[in-house]
C-alpha positions as a Markdown table, in Angstrom:
| # | Residue | x | y | z |
|---|---|---|---|---|
| 1 | Unk | -35.0 | 110.1 | 85.7 |
| 2 | Unk | -35.7 | 106.6 | 87.1 |
| 3 | Unk | -37.2 | 105.4 | 83.8 |
| 4 | Unk | -34.2 | 106.8 | 81.9 |
| 5 | Unk | -31.9 | 104.9 | 84.2 |
| 6 | Unk | -33.7 | 101.6 | 83.7 |
| 7 | Unk | -33.6 | 102.0 | 79.9 |
| 8 | Unk | -29.9 | 102.7 | 80.1 |
| 9 | Unk | -29.3 | 99.5 | 82.0 |
| 10 | Unk | -31.3 | 97.5 | 79.5 |
| 11 | Unk | -29.4 | 98.9 | 76.6 |
| 12 | Unk | -26.1 | 98.0 | 78.4 |
| 13 | Unk | -27.4 | 94.4 | 79.0 |
| 14 | Unk | -28.5 | 94.1 | 75.4 |
| 15 | Unk | -25.2 | 95.2 | 74.0 |
| 16 | Unk | -23.6 | 92.1 | 75.5 |
| 17 | Unk | -25.3 | 89.9 | 73.0 |
| 18 | Unk | -25.6 | 92.1 | 69.9 |
| 19 | Unk | -23.0 | 92.4 | 67.2 |
| 20 | Unk | -20.6 | 95.2 | 68.2 |
| 21 | Unk | -20.8 | 97.2 | 65.1 |
| 22 | Unk | -21.6 | 100.8 | 64.1 |
| 23 | Unk | -23.6 | 100.1 | 61.5 |
| 24 | Unk | -19.7 | 80.0 | 64.2 |
| 25 | Unk | -15.8 | 78.1 | 64.7 |
| 26 | Unk | -13.0 | 78.1 | 62.2 |
| 27 | Unk | -12.1 | 75.1 | 60.0 |
| 28 | Unk | -9.9 | 72.3 | 61.2 |
| 29 | Unk | -7.2 | 73.6 | 58.8 |
| 30 | Unk | -7.3 | 77.0 | 60.4 |
| 31 | Unk | -8.6 | 76.9 | 64.0 |
| 32 | Unk | -9.7 | 80.1 | 65.7 |
| 33 | Unk | -7.0 | 81.6 | 67.8 |
| 34 | Unk | -7.9 | 81.7 | 71.5 |
| 35 | Unk | -7.3 | 85.2 | 72.8 |
| 36 | Unk | -8.4 | 84.3 | 76.3 |
| 37 | Unk | -10.9 | 81.8 | 77.8 |
| 38 | Unk | -13.9 | 83.6 | 76.4 |
| 39 | Unk | -13.0 | 85.4 | 73.1 |
| 40 | Unk | -11.8 | 83.8 | 69.9 |
| 41 | Unk | -10.0 | 85.6 | 67.1 |
| 42 | Unk | -11.6 | 84.6 | 63.8 |
| 43 | Unk | -9.3 | 83.3 | 61.0 |
| 44 | Unk | -8.9 | 85.4 | 57.9 |
| 45 | Unk | -9.2 | 82.5 | 55.6 |
| 46 | Unk | -12.8 | 81.9 | 56.6 |
| 47 | Unk | -13.8 | 85.6 | 56.5 |
| 48 | Unk | -15.4 | 86.7 | 53.2 |
| 49 | Unk | -15.2 | 90.5 | 52.7 |
| 50 | Unk | -17.8 | 92.0 | 50.4 |
| 51 | Unk | -17.0 | 95.6 | 49.4 |
| 52 | Unk | -20.3 | 96.9 | 48.2 |
| 53 | Unk | -21.3 | 100.4 | 47.1 |
| 54 | Unk | -23.2 | 100.7 | 50.4 |
| 55 | Unk | -20.3 | 99.6 | 52.6 |
| 56 | Unk | -18.4 | 96.6 | 53.8 |
| 57 | Unk | -20.0 | 93.3 | 54.8 |
| 58 | Unk | -18.1 | 90.4 | 56.4 |
| 59 | Unk | -19.3 | 86.8 | 56.3 |
| 60 | Unk | -17.9 | 84.1 | 58.5 |
| 61 | Unk | -17.7 | 80.8 | 56.5 |
| 62 | Unk | -18.4 | 77.5 | 58.2 |
| 63 | Unk | -16.5 | 74.7 | 56.4 |
| 64 | Unk | -17.1 | 72.4 | 59.5 |
| 65 | Unk | -20.8 | 72.3 | 58.5 |
| 66 | Unk | -20.9 | 72.7 | 54.8 |
| 67 | Unk | -17.4 | 71.9 | 53.5 |
| 68 | Unk | -18.3 | 71.6 | 49.8 |
| 69 | Unk | -20.2 | 74.8 | 49.6 |
| 70 | Unk | -17.5 | 76.7 | 51.4 |
| 71 | Unk | -14.9 | 75.2 | 49.0 |
| 72 | Unk | -17.0 | 76.3 | 46.0 |
| 73 | Unk | -17.4 | 79.8 | 47.3 |
| 74 | Unk | -13.7 | 80.2 | 48.1 |
| 75 | Unk | -12.8 | 79.0 | 44.6 |
| 76 | Unk | -15.2 | 81.5 | 43.0 |
| 77 | Unk | -14.0 | 84.3 | 45.2 |
| 78 | Unk | -10.4 | 83.6 | 44.2 |
| 79 | Unk | -11.4 | 83.5 | 40.6 |
| 80 | Unk | -13.0 | 87.0 | 40.9 |
| 81 | Unk | -16.5 | 85.6 | 40.1 |
| 82 | Unk | -18.3 | 87.9 | 42.6 |
| 83 | Unk | -16.5 | 91.0 | 41.6 |
| 84 | Unk | -19.0 | 93.4 | 40.1 |
| 85 | Unk | -22.1 | 91.2 | 40.7 |
| 86 | Unk | -25.3 | 92.6 | 42.1 |
| 87 | Unk | -27.9 | 92.0 | 44.8 |
| 88 | Unk | -30.6 | 91.3 | 42.2 |
| 89 | Unk | -33.3 | 89.8 | 44.4 |
| 90 | Unk | -34.0 | 91.7 | 47.7 |
| 91 | Unk | -37.2 | 91.3 | 49.7 |
| 92 | Unk | -37.6 | 93.5 | 52.7 |
| 93 | Unk | -37.5 | 91.5 | 56.0 |
| 94 | Unk | -36.6 | 88.3 | 54.2 |
| 95 | Unk | -33.6 | 87.9 | 51.9 |
| 96 | Unk | -30.9 | 89.7 | 50.0 |
| 97 | Unk | -29.6 | 87.5 | 47.1 |
| 98 | Unk | -26.5 | 88.2 | 45.0 |
| 99 | Unk | -24.9 | 86.6 | 42.1 |
| 100 | Unk | -25.7 | 86.5 | 38.4 |
| 101 | Unk | -29.3 | 85.8 | 37.2 |
| 102 | Unk | -29.3 | 83.0 | 34.6 |
| 103 | Unk | -30.4 | 85.3 | 31.7 |
| 104 | Unk | -27.4 | 87.5 | 32.4 |
| 105 | Unk | -24.7 | 84.9 | 32.4 |
| 106 | Unk | -23.3 | 85.8 | 29.0 |
| 107 | Unk | -19.9 | 84.4 | 28.5 |
| 108 | Unk | -19.4 | 83.2 | 32.1 |
| 109 | Unk | -18.4 | 79.6 | 32.3 |
| 110 | Unk | -21.2 | 77.3 | 33.4 |
| 111 | Unk | -20.8 | 75.7 | 36.8 |
| 112 | Unk | -21.9 | 72.3 | 37.8 |
| 113 | Unk | -24.7 | 72.2 | 40.4 |
| 114 | Unk | -23.8 | 71.1 | 43.9 |
| 115 | Unk | -25.1 | 68.3 | 46.1 |
| 116 | Unk | -27.1 | 69.7 | 48.9 |
| 117 | Unk | -25.6 | 70.0 | 52.4 |
| 118 | Unk | -28.8 | 70.5 | 54.4 |
| 119 | Unk | -27.7 | 68.7 | 57.6 |
| 120 | Unk | -25.1 | 66.4 | 59.0 |
| 121 | Unk | -24.8 | 63.7 | 61.8 |
| 122 | Unk | -24.5 | 65.0 | 65.3 |
| 123 | Unk | -20.8 | 64.9 | 66.4 |
| 124 | Unk | -20.5 | 64.3 | 70.1 |
| 125 | Unk | -17.0 | 65.9 | 70.0 |
| 126 | Unk | -18.4 | 69.3 | 69.0 |
| 127 | Unk | -18.8 | 71.9 | 71.7 |
| 128 | Unk | -22.5 | 72.2 | 72.0 |
| 129 | Unk | -24.6 | 74.5 | 74.2 |
| 130 | Unk | -28.3 | 73.5 | 74.6 |
| 131 | Unk | -30.7 | 76.5 | 74.4 |
| 132 | Unk | -34.2 | 75.1 | 74.0 |
| 133 | Unk | -35.8 | 71.6 | 74.2 |
| 134 | Unk | -38.2 | 71.1 | 72.7 |
| 135 | Unk | -38.0 | 73.7 | 70.0 |
| 136 | Unk | -41.0 | 74.8 | 67.9 |
| 137 | Unk | -39.5 | 73.2 | 64.7 |
| 138 | Unk | -37.1 | 70.6 | 66.1 |
| 139 | Unk | -36.4 | 68.4 | 69.1 |
| 140 | Unk | -33.9 | 71.0 | 70.4 |
| 141 | Unk | -31.8 | 74.0 | 69.5 |
| 142 | Unk | -28.4 | 75.3 | 70.7 |
| 143 | Unk | -25.1 | 76.7 | 69.7 |
| 144 | Unk | -22.3 | 74.8 | 68.1 |
| 145 | Unk | -19.0 | 76.7 | 67.7 |
| 146 | Unk | -20.8 | 80.0 | 67.6 |
| 147 | Unk | -23.6 | 79.0 | 65.2 |
| 148 | Unk | -27.2 | 78.5 | 66.0 |
| 149 | Unk | -28.1 | 74.9 | 65.2 |
| 150 | Unk | -31.1 | 72.6 | 65.6 |
| 151 | Unk | -31.0 | 68.8 | 66.3 |
| 152 | Unk | -33.4 | 66.0 | 65.7 |
| 153 | Unk | -32.9 | 62.2 | 65.4 |
| 154 | Unk | -29.1 | 62.5 | 65.5 |
| 155 | Unk | -29.1 | 65.1 | 62.7 |
| 156 | Unk | -28.0 | 68.7 | 63.1 |
| 157 | Unk | -28.4 | 71.7 | 60.8 |
| 158 | Unk | -27.8 | 75.5 | 60.8 |
| 159 | Unk | -30.8 | 77.5 | 61.8 |
| 160 | Unk | -31.8 | 80.3 | 59.5 |
| 161 | Unk | -31.5 | 83.2 | 61.9 |
| 162 | Unk | -31.0 | 86.7 | 60.6 |
| 163 | Unk | -27.6 | 87.0 | 58.9 |
| 164 | Unk | -27.2 | 83.4 | 58.0 |
| 165 | Unk | -26.2 | 82.8 | 54.4 |
| 166 | Unk | -27.1 | 79.9 | 52.1 |
| 167 | Unk | -26.7 | 78.9 | 48.5 |
| 168 | Unk | -29.7 | 79.7 | 46.3 |
| 169 | Unk | -31.2 | 76.8 | 44.4 |
| 170 | Unk | -34.1 | 75.7 | 42.1 |
| 171 | Unk | -36.9 | 73.5 | 43.4 |
| 172 | Unk | -34.7 | 70.3 | 43.3 |
| 173 | Unk | -32.4 | 70.0 | 46.2 |
| 174 | Unk | -29.1 | 69.5 | 44.3 |
| 175 | Unk | -29.3 | 72.6 | 42.2 |
| 176 | Unk | -27.3 | 75.2 | 44.0 |
| 177 | Unk | -24.6 | 76.8 | 41.9 |
| 178 | Unk | -23.1 | 80.1 | 42.9 |
| 179 | Unk | -25.8 | 82.6 | 44.0 |
| 180 | Unk | -25.7 | 83.5 | 47.7 |
| 181 | Unk | -28.7 | 84.6 | 49.8 |
| 182 | Unk | -28.4 | 86.6 | 53.1 |
| 183 | Unk | -31.2 | 86.2 | 55.6 |
| 184 | Unk | -32.7 | 89.5 | 56.7 |
| 185 | Unk | -35.3 | 90.5 | 59.2 |
| 186 | Unk | -37.2 | 87.9 | 61.2 |
| 187 | Unk | -35.9 | 84.3 | 61.4 |
| 188 | Unk | -36.8 | 82.4 | 58.3 |
| 189 | Unk | -37.0 | 79.0 | 60.0 |
| 190 | Unk | -39.1 | 77.4 | 57.1 |
| 191 | Unk | -35.8 | 77.2 | 55.2 |
| 192 | Unk | -34.2 | 75.1 | 57.9 |
| 193 | Unk | -33.0 | 71.8 | 56.5 |
| 194 | Unk | -34.3 | 72.9 | 53.1 |
| 195 | Unk | -31.3 | 75.1 | 52.1 |
| 196 | Unk | -27.5 | 74.6 | 52.3 |
| 197 | Unk | -26.5 | 77.2 | 54.8 |
| 198 | Unk | -22.7 | 77.7 | 55.1 |
| 199 | Unk | -22.0 | 80.9 | 57.1 |
| 200 | Unk | -23.4 | 84.1 | 58.6 |
| 201 | Unk | -22.8 | 87.8 | 58.4 |
| 202 | Unk | -20.8 | 89.0 | 61.4 |
| 203 | Unk | -20.0 | 92.6 | 60.4 |
| 204 | Unk | -21.6 | 95.3 | 58.3 |
| 205 | Unk | -25.2 | 95.3 | 59.3 |
| 206 | Unk | -25.4 | 99.0 | 58.4 |
| 207 | Unk | -24.5 | 98.1 | 54.8 |
| 208 | Unk | -27.1 | 95.4 | 54.6 |
| 209 | Unk | -29.7 | 97.8 | 55.9 |
| 210 | Unk | -28.8 | 100.0 | 52.9 |
| 211 | Unk | -29.1 | 97.4 | 50.2 |
| 212 | Unk | -31.6 | 98.5 | 47.6 |
| 213 | Unk | -34.9 | 96.6 | 47.9 |
| 214 | Unk | -37.0 | 95.1 | 45.1 |
| 215 | Unk | -40.8 | 95.1 | 44.8 |
| 216 | Unk | -42.4 | 92.1 | 46.5 |
| 217 | Unk | -44.9 | 92.0 | 43.7 |
| 218 | Unk | -42.0 | 91.0 | 41.4 |
| 219 | Unk | -40.6 | 88.5 | 43.9 |
| 220 | Unk | -38.0 | 91.0 | 45.0 |
| 221 | Unk | -36.2 | 90.9 | 41.6 |
| 222 | Unk | -34.7 | 94.2 | 40.5 |
| 223 | Unk | -34.8 | 94.2 | 36.8 |
| 224 | Unk | -32.6 | 97.2 | 36.2 |
| 225 | Unk | -28.9 | 96.5 | 36.8 |
| 226 | Unk | -28.3 | 100.2 | 37.5 |
| 227 | Unk | -30.9 | 100.1 | 40.3 |
| 228 | Unk | -29.2 | 97.3 | 42.2 |
| 229 | Unk | -26.6 | 97.3 | 45.0 |
| 230 | Unk | -23.2 | 96.2 | 43.5 |
| 231 | Unk | -20.5 | 94.1 | 45.1 |
| 232 | Unk | -17.4 | 95.9 | 43.8 |
| 233 | Unk | -15.0 | 93.3 | 45.2 |
| 234 | Unk | -15.2 | 90.0 | 47.1 |
| 235 | Unk | -12.1 | 88.7 | 48.8 |
| 236 | Unk | -11.1 | 86.3 | 51.5 |
| 237 | Unk | -9.4 | 88.0 | 54.4 |
| 238 | Unk | -6.3 | 85.9 | 53.9 |
| 239 | Unk | -5.9 | 87.5 | 50.4 |
| 240 | Unk | -6.1 | 91.0 | 51.7 |
| 241 | Unk | -3.2 | 93.2 | 52.8 |
| 242 | Unk | -3.0 | 93.4 | 56.6 |
| 243 | Unk | -4.2 | 97.0 | 56.6 |
| 244 | Unk | -7.4 | 96.0 | 54.8 |
| 245 | Unk | -8.2 | 93.2 | 57.2 |
| 246 | Unk | -10.5 | 93.5 | 60.2 |
| 247 | Unk | -9.2 | 91.7 | 63.3 |
| 248 | Unk | -12.5 | 90.4 | 64.6 |
| 249 | Unk | -13.2 | 88.2 | 67.6 |
| 250 | Unk | -16.3 | 86.8 | 69.1 |
| 251 | Unk | -17.4 | 85.5 | 72.4 |
| 252 | Unk | -17.1 | 81.7 | 72.6 |
| 253 | Unk | -20.5 | 80.0 | 73.0 |
| 254 | Unk | -18.7 | 77.5 | 75.2 |
| 255 | Unk | -17.7 | 80.2 | 77.7 |
| 256 | Unk | -19.3 | 80.8 | 81.1 |
| 257 | Unk | -19.8 | 84.4 | 80.1 |
| 258 | Unk | -22.0 | 83.4 | 77.2 |
| 259 | Unk | -24.0 | 80.9 | 79.3 |
| 260 | Unk | -24.5 | 83.6 | 81.9 |
| 261 | Unk | -25.8 | 86.1 | 79.4 |
| 262 | Unk | -28.2 | 83.5 | 78.1 |
| 263 | Unk | -29.5 | 82.8 | 81.6 |
| 264 | Unk | -30.0 | 86.5 | 82.2 |
| 265 | Unk | -32.0 | 86.8 | 79.1 |
| 266 | Unk | -34.1 | 83.7 | 79.8 |
| 267 | Unk | -35.0 | 84.7 | 83.4 |
| 268 | Unk | -35.6 | 88.4 | 82.9 |
| 269 | Unk | -34.9 | 89.2 | 86.5 |
| 270 | Unk | -34.4 | 92.9 | 86.0 |
| 271 | Unk | -36.9 | 95.1 | 87.8 |
| 272 | Unk | -38.0 | 96.6 | 84.4 |
| 273 | Unk | -39.7 | 93.4 | 83.4 |
| 274 | Unk | -43.3 | 93.1 | 84.8 |
| 275 | Unk | -43.8 | 89.9 | 82.8 |
| 276 | Unk | -40.9 | 87.5 | 83.4 |
| 277 | Unk | -41.7 | 85.1 | 80.5 |
| 278 | Unk | -41.9 | 81.3 | 80.8 |
| 279 | Unk | -38.2 | 80.5 | 80.5 |
| 280 | Unk | -38.3 | 79.5 | 76.8 |
| 281 | Unk | -36.0 | 81.0 | 74.3 |
| 282 | Unk | -35.8 | 81.3 | 70.5 |
| 283 | Unk | -32.2 | 80.3 | 69.5 |
| 284 | Unk | -32.2 | 83.3 | 67.1 |
| 285 | Unk | -32.8 | 85.8 | 69.9 |
| 286 | Unk | -29.3 | 85.9 | 71.4 |
| 287 | Unk | -26.7 | 87.0 | 68.8 |
| 288 | Unk | -23.1 | 86.1 | 69.5 |
| 289 | Unk | -21.2 | 89.3 | 70.3 |
| 290 | Unk | -18.5 | 90.3 | 67.8 |
| 291 | Unk | -15.9 | 93.0 | 68.3 |
| 292 | Unk | -13.0 | 94.5 | 66.5 |
| 293 | Unk | -9.6 | 94.2 | 68.0 |
| 294 | Unk | -7.8 | 97.5 | 67.6 |
| 295 | Unk | -4.0 | 97.6 | 67.4 |
| 296 | Unk | -2.2 | 99.0 | 70.4 |
């Protein structure tokens, strides 16, 4: 019974920093609504709802970090570009990519490639919480407005933790067009500052887990359209009827509650831990808690 009690306590602690699902801040034009000092209601105009044949996935867009990519995605969503597209390249533990393979474009209008938004100058006015210095792949890592970031030589970029989304591209940096890749499994840090990341999945992990996988021998590409997971509809939350919206809020990474949770994970003071660690922390380890606000 004692072992069961310890496991129960650990699960309760873990739930504080895991996305609250069954299955980082808003743009200057639409700031997050502060519910209290710790939780922020996420703005619908930066929530991208993907209604797939495996369930609903919600992506929080980050125009404060990649404004041109978010602008492109919003325009494509409003034009219905992603309605009916498929996850055509899916590699277990790595990536789920959706859009339209080039050989399947057909009569779709060609889109101009975009200039890469790999990083940006550090803004001292941003609310930043240091997590690790030095980091394995950067001078330091931390959280900026809910998103895991890395910093080096006055440059900052989004870290490719699980759930982060970027714009797929060819070998050349300025070749992203419309296809979107969702990071799955372990952190894919080799993509940091090599891809234009512009948001992250905050809801619907159960649906991501059910996306049909491709064969790694084929690079994850699923040749048969019928065998792929389909996005039936993609909409911004602000374009959905209120009864179709999810009222989602997350714990502010500037809050004392979040800092305390980080400290508890770093120190491992619970009696269960025989090895307490060395105090270092991977910035991808603590996920920002997200919860749905139910109407009264």
